[in-house]
N, C-alpha and C positions, 0 to 999 in steps of 0.2 A: 628436501626442498630444491627447487631449481635455482641455479645461480646465473644462467644465461638469460638474455632478454627474451620475453615471450613472443611467439609468432603472432603476426597480425593476420586476421581474416577479413576479406573484403567481399562486399556484397556482389559486386560485378564479376567476381571470379566464381560465383556459384556454378557448379556443374551437377546435373542429375547423377544418381549413383550408377556405378558400373553394374552392380548386382542389387537385387532386392530379395525379400523373403516372402513366401507364401504363408506357410504355417510354422509356428514356433512352439515347441514343447520343452518345458523347463521341469526338471525334477531336482528339488532342493531339499537336502537333508540338513536341518538347522541345528547348529551347535555354536555357542558363543565364540569358542576358540578355533573351530575348524568346521566351517560350513561348506559342504560339498555340493557343487552345482553341475548338473549334467544338462547341457543344452543340445536340443536337436533341431536343426535349422533346415528348412526346405529352401534352397537357394535357387533363384531364378535369374536369368539375364535382365539387367536393368536398362533404362532408357539410353545410357551411354556405354552399353556393353561392347567390348572389343575382344574377340577371340584370343585366347592365350594370356590375357592379363591375369595377375594373381587376385585373390580375394583377400582384402585387408580388413581385419576386424579390430576395433579398439578394445583395449583392456588395461586396467590400472590397478596396482596393488593386489594382483592375483598370483596365485601359485598354479602354474600350468601342470596338468597331470597327463592328459592324453588327447589325441585327435584321431577321429576316424572319418572316412568319406565313403558313403554308400556301404557302410558296415565293415569296411576293411581299414586296418591301421594305415596311417598316412604319415610319412616322415619328411615330406618335402615342404618344409615351412621354416620361417625365421621368427624368433621371439625377441622382443625388446620390451622395456618397461612401459611402453605406451600402446603396444599392438602385437598382433600376430599376422604375418603375411604368409598366405597359403599358395603354394605353386602347384603346377602339374595337375590342374583341375580336370575332371572327366570330360572328354570331348571338348576340351579347351573352354568349358563353361557354357557351351551353346544350348544345353538342355538342363532341366531341373536336376539337381543332385542334393544329397543329404549330407550335412556336416554335423558330426557329434563331437562336442568338446566337454571334457571334464576339468574343472578347475576348483580351486579352494580360495575362500576369502576368510578374514578374521573379524567378524563384526564387533567384538568387544574392544578392539583397539582402534576402531574407526571414529576418532573424535571429530572429524570433519562433518559428520552427520550427512554425508552424501553417499549414496549407495545403500548397502545393508548395514545396519548398526544396532546396538543394544542400548536400551534405555530402561532403567529400573527392572532389569531382568527380562524384559520383553523385546522382541525383534520388530523393527520398523524399517521402511525404505524411504528414500527421497531420491528420485531419479532426474528431475528437471534441474538444470538443463542436461548435464552430462554425467549423471551418477550411475546409469545402468552399467556402464563399462567398468564399474567397481564391483559388479556382481558376477558378470560373465563377459566373455569376449563377444562383441557384437558390432553390427553396423549402427552405431549409436548416433543417429541423426533423425530429425523429425519427419523427413520425407520418405522414410522406409517404414511402411505400415504393414503390419502382419496380424494374423489371428493367433491368439495365444491360448494354449492349454497348460495349466500349471499344476504340478503335484508338489504338495508341501508335506514334509515328513519331520516329525519331532517327537521327543519324549513327552508322553501325554501328561505326566504329572507337572512338567515344567511349562508346557505350552498346550493347555487344553483347547485353546481357540486357534484355528488356522484359517486365515482369510487371504483372498487374492481378488483380482478383478473378475467381474462378470457373475456368472451363475454357478452355484455349487452343484456338482453333478455326481459326486461319489465321496463317501467317507468309509474308512476302513481301520480296524484294529490290526496292529502289526506285532511281530514277536519282540520280546525284550522290553515291553513297556512303551514301544513307540506307536504312533498312529499316523494316518495320512488323510488328506483332503485334496480333492481334484476340483479345480475351478476352470471354467471355460468362458472366455469372452467372445461373444458372437460378432463383435464388430472389430474391424482392423484398426490397429492403433500404433503409434510410434512408441519406441522403447521408453521414452521419458514419462509415459503415462502408466507404466507398469508399477504395481505395488504389491507388497505382501506385509502382513501383520500376523504376529504369532505371540502368544503369551497367556497370562492369567488376566483375562478381561471379562467384563459383564456388559450386557447391553440392555437398553430399553428399546422396545419396538412398537411399531404401529403398522397397520395395514390400511392403505387408502385405495380408493377407486378413481382412476384417471378418466378423462373425458370420453375415452372410447369404451369405457366399462371394464378395463383391465384392472386386476388387483395387483398391488405392488407392496412389497415388504420393505419398510424403512427401519434401519437399526442404527443406534448410536452406541459405540463401544468405548468403554472407559475402564480404568482400574476400579475395583469394586467399591472402594470408599468414596468414589466420586459420582456414583450412580444417581444420587439425589440432586445433582446439579445439572442435569441434562435436559430438563423439560423445555426450557426456553429455546435451546438449539433445535429440538424436535419440532416445536411449533414453528420456528423460523424455516425449517426445511420443508414442512408441509405448505406453509404460506408461499414459499418460493416455487414449489412445483405447481401449485394452482395458478400463481401469477403468470408463470411462463406460458402455460396453456392459454390463459385468457388474453395476454398481451401479444404473444407471438405465435400461438398455435403449436407450440413445441411440447411434446409429451414425453414423460420419462420412458426410456426405451428398454430397460432391463427389468428382470423379475424382481430384483432387490437393489436398493441403494443404501450404502453403508458409509458412516462417518466414524473415524477413530481419533481419539485424542491422545497426544503424547507430550510430556513435559519437556523434552529435549528436541527442539525443532528450530531450524534456521529461519524459517519463514512464518507467515501467518497460517497458511494452509496450502494444500496441494490437491488438484482436481483429478487425480488418478481415476480412470474410467470405472465408475461404480463403487470405488473404495477411496473416498476422500480422507486424507490424513491431515489432522489439524493440530496446531499448537493448542495446548489446553486453554490458553487465554482466550480463544475464540470459540470455546465449546461450553465451558463450565461456568454456571451462574446460579446464584440464589441470592435473595435480598440481603442476607446477612454478610455476604462476602463479595458481591459484585455491585459496581456502581451503575447509574443509568447509562454512562458512556459505555461500560462493558456490555450491557444488554444490547445497546444499539449496535455496537461493533460486531457482536455475535450475530445478530440478524443480518447485517450487511455482509459479513465474510461467508456465512453459510449460504446466503443467496448467491454471492459471487462464485463460489466453487461449484454450486449446483448449475448455475447458468453456463459454466464452462462445458457442461455435458454436451451442448450443441456448439457453442462458440468457443472452440478450442479442442474439443474431442472429436466430435462427429466431422467437423471441418477444422483442420489444424494448419500449422504453419509449414510452408515449404522449407524454410531455413530460419535460424534464430534472428536474422535481420528483420524478419516479419513479426517479431514478438508482440508488437502493439496490435497487430491484426486480431489476436485473441485477447490480450490483456486490456488494451484500451477499450475495445468493444465490450468486454465483460464488465469492466468498471462502470462504464456508462449504464449498462443494464442493471447492475446492483445499485447504483445511485437512483435510477428511476424506480426500482422496486422499493427501496427504503423510503423514498419521497411519497410514493403511493401509500405506504403503510402508515404514514403520519396522519392520514385521514382527512386533510383539509388543504386548501390552497395556502393558507398561512404556514401550515406545517411544511408543505413543499418548499416554501420560500426559505424557511429556516434551514432545511436540509441543503438547499442550494448555497446559502451563505456559508455554511460549514464547509462544503466542498471547495468553494472558492478560497476560503482562508487557507485551507491546506495547500492548494495550488500555489498561492502567492508566497506563503511562508517557506515552502520547500522547493517547488519546481521553478519559480522565477529566479531564485538564486542559482539553481543548477543551470538554467539557460544562460545565465550571465557568467558562469565559471568555466574552469578548464575542462570539466567533464561534460560540457554542453554537447548535445547531439540531437539530431532530428528524432522524431518518434520512431522512424526507421533508420537506424544508423547505417552508414556506409562501410564502417570498419570497426573492429573490436580486437582486443587482445585476449581478454578473459570475459566470456559471455556472462558470468555471474555478476559482473560489475554493471551490466545493462538492465538489471531488474530495478529500474529507476522510477522516480516520480514523473519523469518525462514520458517514458513508455506507458505508464499506467494512467496517471492523472491528466497530463496533457493529451495523451492518446484518447482518453474519454472525452475531452473537450472537442477534439477534432471530430469524433463520432457525433457528438451533440450538435455540431454545426451542420452535419448532413440533415439532421431532424429539423433544425431551424430553417434551413433552405428549402427543404422538401415537404415540410409539414409532418405531423405524426403518421397520417395515413400514407404519405409518400415514402416515408422511412420504412414502414411496415411492408410496403410493396417491394422495396429494395431488399429487405431481409428475406422475404419469401423467395425472390428470385435467386439470392445468394445461396440459400440451402438447396433449391432445386437444381442449381447448376453444380454445386461443389460438395454435396454430401459424400463423405467417405474419402475426401481428397486432402492433400496438403497443398495449400495455395498461397497467394501473395496479396499484399495490400491493393495492388492494381485490380485484382479479381473482385475485391469488395467494392472498390470505387466503380467499377464497370457495372456491377449489379445495381448499384444505386442510380447510376446515370441511365442505364438501359430501361430500368423499371419505370422511370419517371420522364423519359425523353428529354433529359437535361444534358447539356455539355458541361462536364465538370473537369475538363482538362486542366484548367488553372488551379483547381483545388488540390492537385497532386503536390503542389509546392509545400503544403503542410507536412507531407511525408519526408521530403528531401531536404528541407532547410531548417537549420537549428536557430535558436534564439527566440525571444519574445518580440513580436512586431510591435512597433510604437505607431500610434495614430495621433497626429496633431490636429486639433479641432480649432477652426477659426469660424467666427460667426459675425454677420453683419445684418443689422436691422435698419430699414429705411422707413421712418415714421410716416413720411409723406406718402409713399406708394404702398404702405402696409406690406412690404415685401421683406422676407427673411431669407438670407442666403447662408447656407452651411457649407463649408469647404473642409474636406478631410484629406490629409496627406499621410501616407504610410511610409515607414522607413525601418531599418534594422541596424543594429550594431555590427552585424556580420557583413562582410564585403561581398559584392557581386551577387546579391540576392535578387531574385525576380519578385514582383508584387504578389502578395497573397490574395486569395479570394476570401474576403472578410465580411460575414454577415453581421450587421449592426442594427439592433432594434433601437428605435428612438421615438420620443414624443416631445412635443413643445408644450410646456405648461403655461397657461394663461389664466387670468381671472375668470374668463368665460368658460373654461374647461371644455372647449369644443373641438380640441385637436385629438386625433386618434393616433394610436401607436402605429408606426410604419417599420418596414424592414428595408434598410439600405444595403445594397451589395457593393462594397468597395473593392474594385478589381484593378484599378489603375493606381499609379503612384500618387496621383492627385485628382480628386473629383469634387464637383460642386452640385448642390441641389438647391432649387429655389422654391420657396413656399409663399403662396399668394394669400392675400386677405387675412393677414395676422393682425389683429386689432391692436396689439400692444407688444412691446418688446417681451418676448417669451423667455422662460427659463428652460434651458435644454436638458432633457434627460436622455442620456445616450448610453449605449451598451447595456440596455435594460436586461435584467436577468443574467448578466454577464454572457451575452450572446456570442462573444468571441474572446479567446484567451490573449488579450493584448494589454499593453500599457497605454493609457490615455494621457496624452500631453494636452491638457485642457485646463487653462487657468480660469477658475471661477471665483468671483469674490465671495467674501463671507456671507453677504446677504443672499446670494443665489444658493449657496450651499445650505444656509439655514432654511431657505424655502423648501429645498428638496428634502432636507432632513425632517422638516415638519409635515410635509403634505404630498410628497411624491406617491403616486398610486402604485408604483413598482417597488415592492418591498426590498428587493436587492439594492436598488439605487437609493432608497431612503437610508438604508444601512450604510451604503457606500459614502454618501454625503457626510454622515457622522464620522466615519473613519477618516475622511479627508480633512475634516475640520480639526479633529484631534491630532492628526499627523502634523498639520501645519503648525499648530500651537506647540507641540512637543519639539519639533525640529528647530523652531524659533526660540525655544526655551522660554515660552510664555505660559502663564497660568490661565485657565479659562475665564473669560470675561462674563459680565452679567447676562449678556444675550445668550451665550452658549449655555451657561448654567440654567437659564430660564427654559431653553429648548430641551435640555436634559430632564428638567423637572416636569415639563409638559408631557414628554414621552412616558416617563415613569407613571404618571397619574392617568394616562389615556386608558379608559376602561375597555376600548375596542381592540387594543393590541394584545397579541398573545404574550404571556410571560417569557416564553422561550425567545421571542424576537426582542423583547426588552433587554434580556440578559445579553444577547449578541450585540445589540446596539450600544450598550454600556461598557462592553469589553474593549479595551484599547488595542490599537495595532501592536502586534508582537514586536519585540526588539529586533528579531531577525528581519522582519519586513521593513522596519525603519532603517536598518542598515542599507538596504537596497536603494534608498532615496538619497544617499549621501555619496559625495565624491571621495571623501576620506572619513573613515569611521573612527570616532573615539567612543568606544563602548561604554566607558564609565560616564561620560557626559550624557549619552543617550539614556542610559539607565537612570541617572539622577533626574534628568528632565522628565521622563516618563513617570517616575515615581512621584515627583512633586506634583505633576498634573493630576495623577490619580488621587493623591492625598487631598488636593483641593476639591475634587468632585466628592470624595468621601465626606469631607468636612462640611462643605456647603449644603449638601443634600442629606445630612445625617438624620434629619426628622423623617424624610421620605423613606430612607433606608430602614429606619426603625419600624415605620408603619408597614412597609412591604414585608419585612421579616415576619411580622404577625399575620398579615393577610395571606401570605403564600404557603402557609402550613398545609400539610396533606395528612390529616388524621386517618386512623384506621390502617388496614393492611396495606403493604407496599404493592404498588402496581407499576410496571415499566412503561405504561401507555404514554403517548406524547404529551397529553395535557398535564398529567401528574409530574412527569419528568421536567416539563417546562417550569412548573411552579417551584419545584425543588431547585432548579438551576437559578431562578431569580432570587429565591430566598437565600440560597447559599452565597450568591454574589452580594446580597445585602449584608449578610453576616461578615464577609470578607471586608466590605467597605467600612462597616462599623469598627472592625478591629483596626483597619488602617487609620480611621479617624482618631481613635483613642483605645489602644490595646488594653490599658489598665482598667478602663471602665467596662469594656464589653467582653473581656476574657471570661468572666464568670458565666455569661450566657453561652459562650462557645463551649466551655467545659460541660455545662448542663446538656447541651445538644449532643456532645460527644458521648456522655455517659448514658443518655436515655434514648438514643436513636435506635429505630427498629430496622434500619437498612444501612448498607455500606456507603451509599451516596452521602447521607447526612453525617454519619460518623466521620468519614474521611475528609469531608469538606470542613468540618469543625476542627479536626486535627491539623489539617493543612493551614487553616487560618491562624491557629495558635503558633505553628512552627514558622511560617514565613514572616509573621509580625513580631517574632521574638518574645512571645509571652512567657512569663515565668512558669506557667503551667504546662508548657510544651513538653518538657522532659518527662514529667510524670505520665502524661497521656501517651507519649511515645512508648514508654516502658510497658504501660498497660496494654496498648495495641499489640505489641509483640507477644506478650504473654497470652492474650486472648486467641491469637491466630497463628501460633507457632507451627501448627501442623498443616496449614494451608499455604502452599508454595506461592500461589498467585497473589494472595493477600500480603504475604511477606515481601514479594516483589514491590508492592505499593509502598510498603514501609521503608524499604531501601530507597526507592526512587524519590520519595518525598524529602528525605534528608539530603540526598545528592543534588536535589533541585532547589534547595534553600538559597535565596538571594543574599547578598551581603547585608549584614545587620551591624550597626554601630555598637561597639563594645562586646561583640560576640566573635569567637575565633573564626577564621576563614572557613568556608564550606569545604575547601580542599582537605583540611585537617579531618573533618568528619568523613570525607570520602576515603581517605587513607585508612582510617579506623574501620570503616565498613568493609573494605577489601580484606581485612584480616578477621572479620567476623566469622564465627563458625558455620553460619548458614550461607556464606558466600561461596560460590563454586565457579571457577573460571571456565569449566567445560560446559556450563549450562547457559545457552544464549539468553534466555529470559532474565537470568540473574545478572549476567554481564550488562545487558541493556539497562537494567534497573539501577545500576550503580554507575558504571563507566560512561556508557553512552548518555545517560541522563545528565551527568555532570558536564561532559565535554560538548555535547550537542544540543542539550536542552536547558542549559543554565548559563546563558552568555555573560551575565554580569558577574558571576563568580569565576567563570572559566577564564575570561579575558582580563587578567590582572597584569599590570604594568611590569611586574618582576618576572613574568614569564613562567611562573611556577605551574600554572595550568597546562601550558604547552609541553613542559618537560614531563608532566604526568602523562599527557596524551601520547607522547613518543614512546615512553616506557611501556604503556598499555598496549599500543599497536605491536610492538616488537614481542611482547609477551604472549599476545593472543594469536599472532600469525601461525606459529607452528601447531597450535591446538585446533584452530578453526579459521581458515583463511577468509571465508565469507564474512564472518562477524568482524574480523580485523579490518577487512577492506571497507566495510561500511563505517567503522570508526575512523579510518584513515581519511575519509571525506571531510572530517571535522575542520581541516585547515586548508581546504582547496581554494578558499577565497582570500588567502593571506594578503594579497596585493591591495585589497580594498581597505585595509586598515591603516591608520596613522601610526607614526612612531610613538613609543618604542615597541608597540605590539608587532608591527610588521617584521622587523629584523628578528625578533624573538621567535616568531612563528617560522620564519625561514630557517633559523638554526635548528628548530625541532624537526622540520621536514628533512633537512640535510642529515640529521642523526639517523632518522629511519632509512633514508636512501642509502646510507653507507653500509647497511647490513648486507652481507654477501649471501644470505639465505632467505631473502624475502620470497614469498609466494608470487605467482603471476598476478593474482588478484590485487595484492597490495602494491606491488611494484608498478603496475599500470596507473593506479591512482596517484601515488607519490610522484612518479616521473611527469605525469601531465600537470600536476599542480606546480612543480618546480619550473616546468617549461612555459607556464602561462605568462 
């Protein structure tokens, strides 16, 4: 590991490459202990070519064997641990020449899971962002795009399946039990999109016909015992392909499209051209082992990676600073796809609320913390640390604002022009903005501020109603916690609610620091519904009294703002440490009994703001006080509405075979919330019903919900059911991840030993593996980053555990360790004694002399904040 401070990379220092590649031929002889890679590179002068300059290729953890140029041995080079520098190029590099390099890597020792590695005896790759340099020496940057031909060789008994990007053009038996497969990708791509997979895998496949009449082969490859869990992923892939054709006119451009699932993977999935590699979590599902959330996540992630085929692959990033160009845009596309799959406007609203909850709970804190950055950062030390909720989720909100400003048709026109101009290119965020502006004849110059300015804008709302003139004046003032920021271009949907119900929704464009709008002939003082549908990712400074919020919660025609009003009411009560009054209980009761509301919406409306979101509303956080106040508020709702919860539990049953459709999933979500509330009201009375649901469920959603209710409420039957659960699903890794995560996520319970004791015990469990990211996330991350009430203890025991975990994980997998390191980056937000104990834990990690660049960047920024 490096001991010196990592180098900083700055966006404004970007320079095009001195050289580029035309064609790339790779010949890879796969062996876990000694994989031999022969790369043949057609080298061409690049945009910044200067005669006589050397060719510098990146390479890490490689054993160099030989170098040839134009077929002849070449000895004018320098090797170091990060690169090879080649001097004395033919004709000083003015014309195309061939470079051949043979090198060796060791996949079985690659615990970082970047580059080429082995998982359960099979070979996989992960090259984004800078993993290709661990496979062979290369210009490993996204603006070097080349056409690849890849020959894979392996022992046939060990690796009967050999896959790479593009189209299969040749297969051959070789001597000594080896065989080979040759793959050709007809489209130029950067090295981060390279992929290979080899091993003992099986697939399901479908042939579909695209809009042009072309036949396409779709395959999903998994380990043989998982083949029966792939149907939903295949259906999601087919739906994604058809949706992209219909919505954006984008057709699948290869003869085949493949998805491969692997259990050891740092990310959710990777969009390698034509060969997407997925974490098993986002491929495998059947009713007995996957929850409704799992089914929904698979649909979303399959869609996301397929949509990258155009937004990321056919048009890619000039450099890694432009990451949101592909990720923010593609998250927006997968959100729209999933919303459309819900099948109704109310379903779309539910999806929108879920997306905003994620943004607020994860991205808003990031925007306010030491790792805050614009969706296009200006500087980074380790690019892996910038695969963040800001780049992805806030990036998606910025793309959504284009659609809000331009309309659905205008946004489509911008997308069409973007592809027409830039297909096959590596481009910038400015190129996307220019396409949107030019296609619609709009000046979007000010909109650029969303790309360059960090932090969440705050918009203060002031309203004045003159009863005599029937005039309503709305004044909006925008500000930011960051200094020297220019005003944002903020689209805000709004409507004035009156008893006459004669006001229409309008779109306001806030472009100045302070602006006012005057509305005439308003017959009575209206209730303002603003930022409808969460039209902009902002924080509203808007003091509305409880009467207005109750009006919005009861009757706003915008589903998002109706939900939002309920969240604001609950937040105010919890932060004031008040129990819900009679009016609020009545409003909750009315909502639960409303036959016109979707069950999924009711479940969201009755789910309280998360503790992490409540923290962001406080100047100084006492996590135990917030936990206690929130728990007491929830207990009051559970108790006061126990008759309604009991009735809903019966009414929301879904007899018959399991279906993951939106209506059925919504009923299950409300039923299981009702069960959770009943257990909260009186665990002794309702435990028997939960145990019955656990034992008789025909799907994982209901079984896991019952088990969760028993565990988090401290039921005496929880231990018996936990042991039964483990016994039932011992051989299913993804389900055992759930078993681990549930116990690591248990909140504090009076009379029960601290959750940290359970977590320490789980770390020693025979099924726990530190080198498996899913298992680490299910225990260590679940406790440190998903269980605030148990993690934030006054004695600092949780923080000490966190520090030891970061230091232990870092040498094994720096990416996983760096994500865990983010767990204390908001330490200054907390009251004493929490703050000083967090600081001590951070200092302990910082004192290590062997930290990876990934972890050191996070820790140093946290301490400097």
